[in-house]
All heavy atoms as an XYZ file, in Angstrom:
810
protein
N     118.958     19.958     70.485
C     120.100     20.661     71.031
C     119.601     21.731     71.998
O     118.619     22.398     71.732
C     120.901     21.331     69.925
C     121.386     20.387     68.865
S     123.122     20.615     68.549
C     123.335     19.435     67.252
N     120.314     21.893     73.078
C     119.941     22.916     74.048
C     120.892     24.102     73.891
O     121.492     24.293     72.849
C     119.991     22.335     75.456
O     121.308     21.988     75.789
N     121.045     24.868     74.944
C     121.888     26.063     74.892
C     123.310     25.688     74.476
O     123.830     24.645     74.875
C     121.907     26.734     76.255
N     123.940     26.532     73.675
C     125.304     26.218     73.226
C     126.314     26.344     74.361
O     126.095     27.052     75.336
C     125.567     27.260     72.137
C     124.642     28.383     72.448
C     123.441     27.765     73.116
N     127.409     25.628     74.199
C     128.542     25.737     75.109
C     129.329     26.964     74.661
O     129.687     27.081     73.483
C     129.409     24.483     75.008
C     130.759     24.519     75.721
C     130.561     24.554     77.228
C     131.584     23.318     75.324
N     129.572     27.901     75.569
C     130.292     29.127     75.244
C     131.510     29.236     76.146
O     131.413     29.069     77.357
C     129.389     30.375     75.433
C     130.163     31.660     75.175
C     128.171     30.291     74.533
N     132.663     29.487     75.529
C     133.901     29.673     76.276
C     134.534     30.964     75.776
O     134.706     31.155     74.573
C     134.888     28.496     76.066
C     136.174     28.729     76.833
C     134.256     27.178     76.476
N     134.880     31.848     76.709
C     135.568     33.086     76.369
C     136.953     33.045     77.004
O     137.089     32.744     78.188
C     134.780     34.290     76.887
O     135.400     35.481     76.472
N     137.974     33.321     76.187
C     139.356     33.257     76.664
C     140.007     34.616     76.429
O     140.174     35.037     75.279
C     140.144     32.166     75.916
C     139.445     30.811     76.074
C     141.589     32.105     76.412
C     139.931     29.750     75.122
N     140.374     35.316     77.507
C     141.023     36.618     77.330
C     142.464     36.448     76.841
O     143.098     35.420     77.087
C     140.992     37.222     78.734
C     140.884     36.063     79.659
C     140.182     34.965     78.897
N     142.949     37.445     76.128
C     144.348     37.445     75.698
C     144.822     38.889     75.540
O     144.017     39.824     75.549
C     144.530     36.649     74.391
C     143.885     37.267     73.199
N     144.448     38.313     72.503
C     142.710     36.995     72.572
C     143.660     38.653     71.501
N     142.589     37.870     71.528
N     146.136     39.051     75.394
C     146.729     40.382     75.219
C     147.557     40.445     73.948
O     148.513     41.212     73.871
C     147.606     40.715     76.426
C     146.816     40.812     77.697
C     147.689     41.183     78.853
N     146.882     41.269     80.052
C     147.363     41.363     81.252
N     148.663     41.365     81.447
N     146.567     41.448     82.289
N     147.197     39.641     72.975
C     148.011     39.503     71.764
C     147.592     40.432     70.638
O     148.364     40.653     69.710
C     147.914     38.067     71.244
C     148.377     36.975     72.181
C     148.016     35.613     71.628
C     149.875     37.092     72.400
N     146.395     40.919     70.680
C     145.831     41.603     69.534
C     145.191     40.576     68.617
O     145.510     39.388     68.657
N     144.289     41.039     67.794
C     143.497     40.151     66.933
C     144.368     39.377     65.943
O     144.211     38.179     65.766
C     142.461     40.990     66.203
C     141.487     40.204     65.384
C     140.539     41.124     64.634
N     140.049     42.201     65.473
C     138.796     42.364     65.844
N     137.876     41.544     65.399
N     138.439     43.360     66.611
N     145.301     40.055     65.289
C     146.106     39.413     64.241
C     146.977     38.274     64.776
O     146.993     37.177     64.227
C     146.978     40.465     63.563
C     147.699     39.971     62.338
C     148.457     41.085     61.646
O     147.861     42.139     61.373
O     149.661     40.887     61.392
N     147.686     38.520     65.874
C     148.562     37.481     66.441
C     147.742     36.335     67.023
O     148.099     35.163     66.877
C     149.482     38.084     67.506
C     150.360     37.064     68.233
C     151.361     36.340     67.325
O     151.559     36.725     66.163
O     151.953     35.354     67.810
N     146.636     36.635     67.677
C     145.781     35.577     68.222
C     145.253     34.687     67.092
O     145.264     33.458     67.207
C     144.624     36.180     69.013
N     144.832     35.290     65.991
C     144.340     34.516     64.847
C     145.447     33.644     64.274
O     145.227     32.463     63.983
C     143.787     35.457     63.757
O     142.719     36.229     64.321
C     143.274     34.679     62.566
N     146.633     34.194     64.142
C     147.767     33.422     63.609
C     148.036     32.196     64.482
O     148.196     31.083     63.980
C     149.026     34.296     63.533
C     150.222     33.557     62.906
C     151.516     34.341     63.083
N     151.989     34.351     64.456
C     152.588     33.326     65.067
N     152.787     32.187     64.429
N     152.996     33.438     66.317
N     148.073     32.394     65.787
C     148.340     31.272     66.696
C     147.240     30.228     66.651
O     147.509     29.025     66.692
C     148.507     31.770     68.129
C     149.784     32.542     68.333
C     150.001     32.800     69.784
N     151.118     33.711     69.989
C     151.633     33.954     71.170
N     151.144     33.377     72.251
N     152.644     34.790     71.287
N     146.001     30.666     66.565
C     144.893     29.711     66.504
C     144.913     28.920     65.208
O     144.658     27.719     65.211
C     143.561     30.439     66.668
C     143.293     30.952     68.078
C     142.126     31.918     68.075
C     143.047     29.810     69.036
N     145.226     29.574     64.111
C     145.264     28.866     62.822
C     146.348     27.802     62.809
O     146.165     26.732     62.248
C     145.490     29.859     61.676
C     144.251     30.636     61.319
C     144.514     31.561     60.150
C     143.255     32.290     59.736
N     143.493     33.220     58.617
N     147.488     28.072     63.421
C     148.572     27.091     63.408
C     148.443     26.068     64.526
O     148.939     24.954     64.400
C     149.952     27.782     63.512
O     150.016     28.508     64.734
C     150.184     28.709     62.343
N     147.765     26.410     65.615
C     147.717     25.519     66.766
C     146.486     24.654     66.873
O     146.459     23.690     67.630
N     145.449     24.956     66.099
C     144.187     24.247     66.258
C     144.265     22.794     65.824
O     143.755     21.906     66.494
C     143.101     24.978     65.475
C     141.718     24.879     66.075
C     141.709     25.280     67.532
C     140.761     25.721     65.281
N     144.900     22.532     64.712
C     145.027     21.155     64.231
C     145.820     20.321     65.225
O     145.449     19.190     65.539
C     145.696     21.137     62.846
O     144.919     21.942     61.973
C     145.771     19.733     62.289
N     146.908     20.881     65.742
C     147.706     20.167     66.758
C     146.877     19.897     68.001
O     146.953     18.833     68.591
C     148.948     20.977     67.127
C     150.064     20.874     66.138
C     151.378     21.380     66.717
N     151.237     22.559     67.559
C     151.487     23.804     67.164
N     151.877     24.044     65.945
N     151.363     24.807     67.996
N     146.082     20.870     68.423
C     145.264     20.697     69.625
C     144.254     19.571     69.436
O     144.076     18.732     70.313
C     144.546     22.005     69.965
N     143.597     19.538     68.281
C     142.604     18.481     68.021
C     143.268     17.114     67.943
O     142.703     16.118     68.397
C     141.849     18.782     66.731
N     144.476     17.047     67.387
C     145.145     15.751     67.260
C     145.573     15.188     68.612
O     145.818     14.000     68.729
C     146.342     15.858     66.313
O     147.349     16.651     66.894
N     145.627     16.024     69.640
C     146.017     15.539     70.961
C     144.838     14.966     71.744
O     145.009     14.456     72.837
C     146.684     16.658     71.767
O     145.738     17.646     72.099
N     143.637     15.045     71.179
C     142.442     14.485     71.818
C     141.958     13.327     70.948
O     141.341     13.539     69.910
C     141.332     15.556     71.962
C     140.113     14.969     72.656
C     141.849     16.779     72.699
N     142.234     12.088     71.360
C     141.976     10.922     70.499
C     140.524     10.743     70.061
O     140.272     10.228     68.991
C     142.434      9.734     71.327
C     143.069     10.262     72.545
C     142.821     11.729     72.622
N     139.557     11.168     70.866
C     138.152     10.949     70.512
C     137.585     12.070     69.647
O     136.425     12.036     69.266
C     137.266     10.779     71.777
C     137.688      9.550     72.562
C     137.279     12.023     72.626
N     138.400     13.062     69.325
C     137.933     14.231     68.582
C     138.448     14.213     67.154
O     139.635     14.029     66.909
C     138.410     15.513     69.284
C     137.978     16.829     68.673
C     136.473     16.996     68.779
C     138.675     17.968     69.404
N     137.531     14.411     66.210
C     137.893     14.484     64.801
C     137.315     15.778     64.242
O     136.144     16.076     64.444
C     137.323     13.294     64.044
C     137.651     13.298     62.564
C     137.022     12.089     61.883
C     137.352     12.030     60.422
N     136.696     13.029     59.611
N     138.138     16.549     63.541
C     137.684     17.786     62.916
C     137.175     17.451     61.517
O     137.929     16.998     60.664
C     138.821     18.829     62.850
C     138.356     20.087     62.153
C     139.350     19.143     64.245
N     135.882     17.651     61.274
C     135.280     17.401     59.960
C     135.422     18.612     59.039
O     135.541     18.469     57.833
C     133.789     17.059     60.092
C     133.560     15.677     60.672
O     134.468     14.825     60.604
O     132.457     15.439     61.202
N     135.361     19.810     59.611
C     135.479     21.033     58.821
C     136.100     22.130     59.669
O     135.801     22.250     60.854
C     134.098     21.502     58.344
C     134.134     22.799     57.567
C     132.746     23.346     57.220
O     131.753     22.832     57.758
O     132.682     24.288     56.440
N     136.962     22.925     59.056
C     137.544     24.097     59.695
C     137.690     25.147     58.597
O     138.438     24.968     57.653
C     138.911     23.765     60.293
C     139.600     24.941     60.917
C     140.990     24.582     61.425
O     141.186     23.483     61.942
O     141.888     25.426     61.276
N     136.913     26.217     58.690
C     136.891     27.238     57.644
C     136.973     28.626     58.279
O     136.209     28.950     59.180
C     135.586     27.084     56.846
C     135.410     28.051     55.720
C     134.129     27.755     54.940
N     132.976     28.432     55.532
C     131.935     27.844     56.090
N     131.877     26.538     56.169
N     130.937     28.542     56.580
N     137.915     29.416     57.814
C     138.090     30.772     58.331
C     137.420     31.776     57.403
O     137.584     31.710     56.188
C     139.566     31.109     58.471
C     140.181     30.469     59.668
C     140.758     29.236     59.735
C     140.274     31.020     60.979
N     141.203     28.987     60.996
C     140.918     30.071     61.793
C     139.872     32.227     61.552
C     141.175     30.288     63.138
C     140.127     32.445     62.892
C     140.776     31.486     63.677
N     136.674     32.693     57.984
C     136.096     33.834     57.286
C     136.489     35.067     58.086
O     135.858     35.377     59.084
C     134.572     33.696     57.190
C     134.118     32.518     56.340
C     132.604     32.354     56.300
O     131.888     33.134     56.963
O     132.155     31.432     55.612
N     137.571     35.702     57.666
C     138.176     36.836     58.365
C     138.566     36.413     59.777
O     139.425     35.580     59.940
C     137.270     38.053     58.312
C     137.067     38.553     56.892
C     136.055     39.645     56.805
O     135.144     39.745     57.619
N     136.195     40.475     55.793
N     137.926     36.979     60.808
C     138.292     36.680     62.203
C     137.385     35.631     62.835
O     137.318     35.519     64.054
C     138.244     37.967     63.038
C     139.228     39.003     62.538
O     140.336     38.611     62.136
O     138.877     40.197     62.528
N     136.683     34.869     62.011
C     135.781     33.833     62.517
C     136.152     32.489     61.900
O     136.310     32.371     60.699
C     134.336     34.158     62.168
C     133.375     33.003     62.497
C     131.955     33.379     62.261
N     131.491     34.070     63.470
C     130.219     34.165     63.822
N     129.272     33.673     63.067
N     129.881     34.779     64.926
N     136.288     31.497     62.768
C     136.478     30.137     62.291
C     135.159     29.389     62.495
O     134.596     29.387     63.587
C     137.570     29.410     63.059
C     137.762     27.995     62.521
S     138.839     26.960     63.501
C     137.922     26.827     65.013
N     134.688     28.769     61.435
C     133.482     27.962     61.485
C     133.939     26.505     61.437
O     134.810     26.161     60.633
C     132.559     28.301     60.302
C     132.150     29.776     60.407
C     131.350     27.375     60.268
C     131.597     30.357     59.149
N     133.399     25.678     62.309
C     133.894     24.302     62.374
C     132.781     23.302     62.616
O     131.710     23.640     63.113
C     134.966     24.169     63.463
C     134.462     24.480     64.847
C     133.901     23.499     65.635
C     134.558     25.771     65.355
C     133.434     23.781     66.913
C     134.088     26.070     66.629
C     133.530     25.070     67.405
N     133.087     22.070     62.226
C     132.266     20.903     62.559
C     133.221     19.859     63.096
O     134.277     19.612     62.512
C     131.531     20.372     61.339
C     130.335     21.206     60.937
C     129.538     20.634     59.782
N     130.397     20.383     58.627
C     130.540     19.204     58.041
N     129.910     18.141     58.479
N     131.329     19.068     57.000
N     132.856     19.258     64.216
C     133.690     18.231     64.835
C     132.839     17.002     65.111
O     131.608     17.059     65.090
C     134.332     18.727     66.152
C     133.258     19.182     67.143
C     135.354     19.821     65.886
C     133.765     19.492     68.526
N     133.525     15.907     65.387
C     132.860     14.663     65.738
C     133.600     14.091     66.952
O     134.821     14.030     66.968
C     132.933     13.701     64.562
C     132.121     12.454     64.718
C     132.034     11.681     63.419
N     131.461     12.472     62.332
C     130.154     12.696     62.163
N     129.296     12.187     63.010
N     129.708     13.402     61.141
N     132.824     13.700     67.949
C     133.392     13.070     69.140
C     132.437     11.972     69.592
O     131.223     12.191     69.650
C     133.598     14.096     70.251
N     132.986     10.818     69.872
C     132.189      9.682     70.332
C     131.037      9.388     69.370
O     129.934      9.042     69.782
C     131.649      9.940     71.743
C     132.703     10.246     72.821
C     132.037     10.661     74.115
C     133.601      9.051     73.035
N     131.280      9.584     68.072
C     130.272      9.311     67.063
C     129.196     10.380     66.937
O     128.262     10.224     66.169
N     129.333     11.452     67.682
C     128.352     12.535     67.670
C     128.940     13.763     66.974
O     130.091     14.115     67.200
C     127.969     12.924     69.107
C     127.378     11.795     69.915
C     126.015     11.400     69.402
O     125.136     12.222     69.273
N     125.858     10.122     69.078
N     128.135     14.438     66.154
C     128.591     15.634     65.449
C     128.197     16.887     66.224
O     127.129     16.943     66.842
C     127.989     15.679     64.053
N     129.075     17.877     66.188
C     128.811     19.174     66.806
C     129.346     20.245     65.868
O     130.271     19.994     65.091
C     129.485     19.267     68.169
N     128.764     21.420     65.943
C     129.241     22.510     65.095
C     129.241     23.806     65.892
O     128.552     23.939     66.896
C     128.346     22.652     63.861
O     127.021     22.961     64.251
N     130.050     24.737     65.401
C     130.117     26.014     66.095
C     131.024     26.978     65.380
O     131.397     26.781     64.218
N     131.376     28.026     66.101
C     132.280     29.026     65.548
C     133.118     29.628     66.664
O     132.790     29.531     67.841
C     131.504     30.107     64.793
C     130.546     30.863     65.659
N     129.255     30.438     65.860
C     130.686     31.986     66.388
C     128.641     31.282     66.673
N     129.496     32.232     67.008
N     134.205     30.228     66.238
C     135.152     30.863     67.143
C     135.400     32.257     66.589
O     135.710     32.406     65.405
C     136.441     30.035     67.147
C     137.598     30.505     67.983
C     138.297     29.289     68.556
C     138.566     31.307     67.166
N     135.209     33.283     67.417
C     135.429     34.661     67.005
C     136.645     35.212     67.734
O     136.752     35.092     68.962
C     134.208     35.526     67.333
C     132.996     35.151     66.502
O     133.132     35.112     65.267
O     131.928     34.889     67.082
N     137.555     35.826     66.966
C     138.766     36.406     67.533
C     138.585     37.916     67.622
O     138.329     38.582     66.618
C     140.009     36.077     66.672
C     141.261     36.642     67.323
C     140.139     34.580     66.458
N     138.701     38.451     68.823
C     138.629     39.894     69.062
C     140.009     40.387     69.508
O     140.922     39.591     69.715
C     137.575     40.204     70.125
N     140.150     41.682     69.665
C     141.442     42.256     70.048
C     141.929     41.756     71.400
O     143.138     41.634     71.619
C     141.359     43.789     70.086
C     141.207     44.384     68.701
O     141.688     43.769     67.727
O     140.603     45.468     68.595
N     141.005     41.444     72.324
C     141.409     41.090     73.684
C     140.831     39.770     74.200
O     141.020     39.424     75.356
C     141.040     42.220     74.645
C     139.532     42.460     74.707
O     138.795     41.895     73.871
O     139.106     43.227     75.586
N     140.100     39.050     73.353
C     139.559     37.756     73.780
C     139.150     36.926     72.563
O     139.023     37.447     71.460
C     138.358     37.931     74.717
C     137.117     38.431     74.030
N     136.946     39.753     73.681
C     136.008     37.781     73.603
C     135.778     39.894     73.078
N     135.190     38.706     73.013
N     138.982     35.652     72.823
C     138.469     34.718     71.827
C     137.197     34.135     72.414
O     137.153     33.766     73.597
C     139.494     33.592     71.536
C     138.883     32.503     70.684
C     140.736     34.161     70.876
N     136.156     34.062     71.604
C     134.877     33.509     72.070
C     134.514     32.312     71.200
O     134.378     32.432     69.989
C     133.778     34.553     71.985
C     132.445     34.070     72.534
C     131.405     35.191     72.443
N     130.156     34.805     73.043
C     129.211     34.088     72.425
N     129.392     33.676     71.194
N     128.100     33.786     73.050
N     134.382     31.160     71.825
C     134.009     29.936     71.140
C     132.583     29.592     71.521
O     132.219     29.661     72.695
C     134.945     28.797     71.555
C     134.568     27.444     70.969
C     135.747     26.868     70.205
C     134.129     26.508     72.060
N     131.780     29.253     70.528
C     130.410     28.825     70.764
C     130.173     27.552     69.963
O     130.434     27.521     68.759
C     129.435     29.909     70.320
C     127.994     29.582     70.601
C     127.068     30.737     70.283
O     127.406     31.897     70.609
O     126.000     30.472     69.699
N     129.735     26.508     70.640
C     129.506     25.227     69.967
C     128.187     24.627     70.444
O     127.874     24.663     71.630
C     130.693     24.246     70.181
C     130.925     23.944     71.637
C     130.510     22.979     69.393
N     127.403     24.138     69.490
C     126.142     23.455     69.798
C     126.427     21.963     69.907
O     126.923     21.358     68.963
C     125.123     23.708     68.692
O     124.841     25.081     68.618
N     126.121     21.409     71.065
C     126.421     20.000     71.326
C     125.151     19.154     71.278
O     124.116     19.559     71.807
C     127.054     19.847     72.712
C     128.372     20.558     72.944
C     128.761     20.466     74.416
C     129.454     19.968     72.071
N     125.230     17.966     70.690
C     124.094     17.050     70.782
C     123.956     16.576     72.231
O     124.894     16.667     73.022
C     124.484     15.906     69.844
C     125.950     15.986     69.707
C     126.341     17.422     69.935
N     122.786     16.057     72.561
C     122.495     15.725     73.954
C     123.517     14.790     74.586
O     123.870     14.934     75.746
C     121.084     15.156     74.084
C     120.922     13.801     73.462
C     120.576     13.530     72.176
C     121.142     12.550     74.091
N     120.564     12.177     71.963
C     120.902     11.541     73.121
C     121.517     12.160     75.384
C     121.034     10.193     73.408
C     121.634     10.810     75.660
C     121.399      9.849     74.686
N     124.061     13.846     73.832
C     125.030     12.907     74.405
C     126.309     13.632     74.847
O     126.846     13.359     75.920
C     125.368     11.807     73.400
C     126.349     10.738     73.894
C     125.751      9.970     75.068
C     126.706      9.783     72.778
N     126.760     14.566     74.035
C     127.995     15.289     74.371
C     127.777     16.351     75.444
O     128.732     16.794     76.077
C     128.597     15.916     73.121
C     129.114     14.939     72.072
C     129.692     15.683     70.887
C     130.149     13.985     72.664
N     126.537     16.759     75.664
C     126.271     17.752     76.706
C     126.666     17.235     78.092
O     127.010     18.020     78.967
C     124.804     18.164     76.690
C     124.486     19.042     75.512
C     123.014     19.371     75.429
O     122.220     18.961     76.270
N     122.646     20.103     74.408
N     126.679     15.927     78.246
C     127.104     15.347     79.529
C     128.568     15.655     79.809
O     129.002     15.644     80.947
C     126.876     13.839     79.521
C     125.416     13.481     79.279
C     125.209     12.046     79.449
N     125.275     11.767     80.891
C     124.973     10.625     81.430
N     124.594      9.626     80.683
N     125.069     10.445     82.717
N     129.327     15.920     78.746
C     130.753     16.214     78.891
C     131.055     17.704     78.762
O     132.205     18.099     78.673
C     131.549     15.448     77.825
C     131.328     13.965     77.874
C     130.465     13.356     76.983
C     131.956     13.186     78.834
C     130.232     11.992     77.022
C     131.729     11.819     78.885
C     130.867     11.222     77.978
N     130.019     18.529     78.733
C     130.184     19.959     78.459
C     131.096     20.651     79.470
O     131.956     21.440     79.091
C     128.825     20.648     78.409
N     130.932     20.355     80.748
C     131.748     21.028     81.762
C     133.224     20.677     81.594
O     134.088     21.550     81.607
C     131.260     20.659     83.164
C     131.937     21.479     84.249
C     131.325     21.202     85.608
O     130.088     21.066     85.710
O     132.112     21.134     86.580
N     133.516     19.400     81.401
C     134.908     18.977     81.183
C     135.452     19.574     79.886
O     136.605     19.997     79.826
C     135.000     17.455     81.145
N     134.608     19.629     78.863
C     135.035     20.210     77.587
C     135.344     21.690     77.751
O     136.325     22.194     77.199
C     133.954     20.011     76.526
N     134.541     22.385     78.520
C     134.747     23.813     78.740
C     136.105     24.063     79.408
O     136.856     24.939     78.988
C     133.609     24.352     79.604
C     133.476     25.840     79.587
C     132.166     26.281     80.227
O     131.586     25.560     81.043
N     131.708     27.445     79.871
N     136.432     23.278     80.406
C     137.722     23.401     81.091
C     138.866     23.079     80.135
O     139.856     23.805     80.061
C     137.770     22.489     82.345
C     139.166     22.418     82.924
C     136.774     22.979     83.384
N     138.733     22.004     79.368
C     139.785     21.609     78.422
C     139.981     22.663     77.341
O     141.126     22.996     76.988
C     139.436     20.256     77.787
N     138.900     23.213     76.819
C     138.992     24.257     75.791
C     139.675     25.496     76.358
O     140.556     26.080     75.732
C     137.590     24.606     75.249
C     137.041     23.434     74.439
C     137.630     25.878     74.404
C     135.552     23.527     74.159
N     139.289     25.890     77.551
C     139.888     27.078     78.164
C     141.384     26.852     78.422
O     142.207     27.714     78.119
C     139.166     27.422     79.464
C     139.653     28.733     80.071
C     138.791     29.219     81.219
N     137.545     29.775     80.706
C     136.342     29.272     80.959
N     136.203     28.212     81.714
N     135.265     29.834     80.471
N     141.752     25.673     78.918
C     143.162     25.380     79.178
C     143.977     25.385     77.888
O     145.065     25.958     77.826
C     143.323     24.036     79.895
C     142.847     24.093     81.329
O     142.714     25.169     81.906
N     142.583     22.942     81.907
N     143.462     24.727     76.838
C     144.172     24.676     75.558
C     144.261     26.083     74.952
O     145.286     26.463     74.413
C     143.455     23.717     74.611
C     144.120     23.590     73.260
C     145.543     23.088     73.335
N     145.544     21.714     73.743
C     146.593     20.919     73.642
N     147.719     21.349     73.139
N     146.545     19.677     74.056
N     143.192     26.835     75.060
C     143.195     28.209     74.546
C     144.219     29.076     75.257
O     144.937     29.858     74.625
N     144.308     28.924     76.565
C     145.288     29.698     77.319
C     146.717     29.325     76.900
O     147.594     30.186     76.848
C     145.099     29.519     78.823
C     143.901     30.279     79.332
O     143.537     31.317     78.800
N     143.264     29.755     80.360
N     146.953     28.046     76.590
C     148.270     27.640     76.111
C     148.568     28.267     74.750
O     149.662     28.780     74.519
C     148.346     26.116     75.977
C     148.517     25.321     77.266
C     148.416     23.828     76.976
C     149.838     25.648     77.916
N     147.602     28.248     73.838
C     147.809     28.799     72.497
C     147.955     30.323     72.524
O     148.673     30.891     71.708
C     146.644     28.440     71.587
C     146.570     27.003     71.091
C     145.248     26.756     70.381
C     147.726     26.695     70.170
N     147.255     30.966     73.439
C     147.216     32.428     73.452
C     148.080     33.044     74.546
O     148.025     34.254     74.769
C     145.766     32.910     73.604
C     144.835     32.462     72.483
C     143.391     32.801     72.839
C     145.231     33.066     71.164
N     148.870     32.200     75.245
C     149.752     32.710     76.287
C     150.858     33.563     75.698
O     150.988     33.709     74.484
N     151.681     34.128     76.553
C     152.716     35.068     76.098
C     153.791     34.462     75.231
O     154.384     35.145     74.430
C     153.353     35.729     77.323
C     152.440     36.684     77.995
C     153.181     37.540     78.974
C     152.220     38.485     79.638
N     152.560     39.835     79.488
N     154.077     33.171     75.374
C     155.135     32.557     74.576
C     154.790     32.606     73.083
O     153.669     32.807     72.698
C     155.361     31.115     74.995
C     154.179     30.227     74.652
C     154.504     28.789     74.864
C     153.372     27.894     74.501
N     152.762     28.038     73.227
N     155.752     32.377     72.253
C     155.393     32.216     70.886
C     156.085     33.048     69.914
O     155.847     33.201     68.811
């Protein structure tokens, strides 16, 4: 594994509301991506620890919720690193939808 994929998404919701939205929206977000399967999703206060599988490859990481941003860090196996740029854009777009003003 090489350097992790890191995505930071700013928000204006505060830590509590951002965490609430992520907890309720994450399963829906993963179900909208057919090649993605969530193997583990565990919350420890403001951190979600996860393991996912895509295209038969496993990846793991964590998501930290702060007062004004969310930071996702995931270690990708070499095969999935080819899709890292597209994944970064998709994660940022989905995060912006979950953390936008609506809700």
